[in-house]
C-alpha positions as CSV (number, residue, x, y, z in Angstrom):
1,M,75.8,72.8,113.4
2,Y,78.3,74.9,111.7
3,G,79.9,73.8,108.4
4,I,83.5,74.4,107.7
5,T,85.4,76.1,104.9
6,T,88.6,77.6,104.2
7,K,89.7,81.2,103.5
8,N,92.0,80.3,100.5
9,K,93.9,77.6,98.7
10,R,96.7,77.8,101.3
11,A,94.5,77.2,104.2
12,E,92.7,74.3,102.4
13,K,96.3,72.6,101.9
14,Q,97.0,73.0,105.5
15,F,93.8,71.8,106.7
16,Q,93.8,68.7,104.3
17,Y,97.3,67.9,105.3
18,Y,96.5,67.8,109.0
19,L,93.2,65.8,108.5
20,K,95.4,63.2,106.6
21,I,98.2,62.7,109.1
22,R,96.0,63.1,112.3
23,Q,92.8,61.2,112.2
24,S,91.8,62.2,115.8
25,I,91.7,65.9,114.3
26,Q,88.1,65.0,112.8
27,E,86.8,64.2,116.3
28,A,87.9,67.8,117.4
29,L,86.3,69.3,114.4
30,N,83.0,67.6,115.0
31,R,82.9,69.1,118.6
32,L,84.0,72.4,117.3
33,K,81.1,72.4,114.6
34,E,78.6,71.9,117.7
35,D,80.1,74.6,119.8
36,P,82.7,76.7,118.1
37,R,83.3,79.3,120.9
38,N,83.8,76.8,123.7
39,A,85.0,73.3,122.3
40,C,88.5,72.2,121.9
41,G,89.8,75.2,124.0
42,A,88.5,77.8,121.6
43,H,89.2,81.3,122.5
44,K,89.3,84.8,120.9
45,L,92.6,86.0,119.6
46,H,94.0,89.6,120.1
47,G,96.5,91.8,118.4
48,H,97.0,91.5,114.8
49,L,94.5,88.4,114.9
50,E,91.7,90.1,116.6
51,G,88.4,88.9,115.4
52,R,89.5,85.5,115.0
53,W,89.4,82.4,117.1
54,S,91.8,79.6,117.8
55,C,91.5,76.1,118.9
56,W,93.3,73.0,119.7
57,L,92.9,70.1,117.3
58,G,95.3,68.0,119.3
59,S,98.8,67.6,120.6
60,N,100.4,70.8,119.3
61,I,98.2,71.5,116.2
62,S,96.2,74.8,116.4
63,M,93.7,76.3,114.0
64,V,92.8,79.8,113.6
65,Y,89.5,80.6,112.1
66,W,86.8,83.1,112.3
67,I,83.0,82.3,112.9
68,D,80.2,83.4,110.3
69,D,77.1,82.9,112.4
70,D,74.9,84.3,109.6
71,N,75.9,81.5,107.4
72,Q,76.5,79.0,110.2
73,T,80.3,78.5,108.9
74,L,83.7,78.3,110.4
75,V,86.2,79.8,108.0
76,V,89.8,78.2,108.7
77,V,92.4,80.7,108.2
78,T,95.4,78.6,108.9
79,V,96.2,75.2,110.7
80,G,99.6,74.3,112.0
81,T,101.9,74.0,114.9
82,H,101.3,76.6,117.7
83,K,104.4,78.6,116.3
84,D,103.4,78.4,112.8
85,A,99.6,79.2,113.3
86,Y,100.0,82.5,114.9
87,N,102.8,84.2,112.7
């Protein structure tokens, strides 16, 4: 099972905000920690976000992250609405 950390303070603040306002996100994160490449609609990103992954945490909330297989960790880059997460 993978752990979850954040890239920086901004990502941590976003992550914690959405965890507080949407309780269903925790269930999605548990699935993602088990299978970070397939759960929650996970998919590789391209263009300026190449090398990162994205998934749906519910409704219109996306999370951009990268997978550190060596340390079994998902590193959260950003969390937000679809529009905000990819800018």
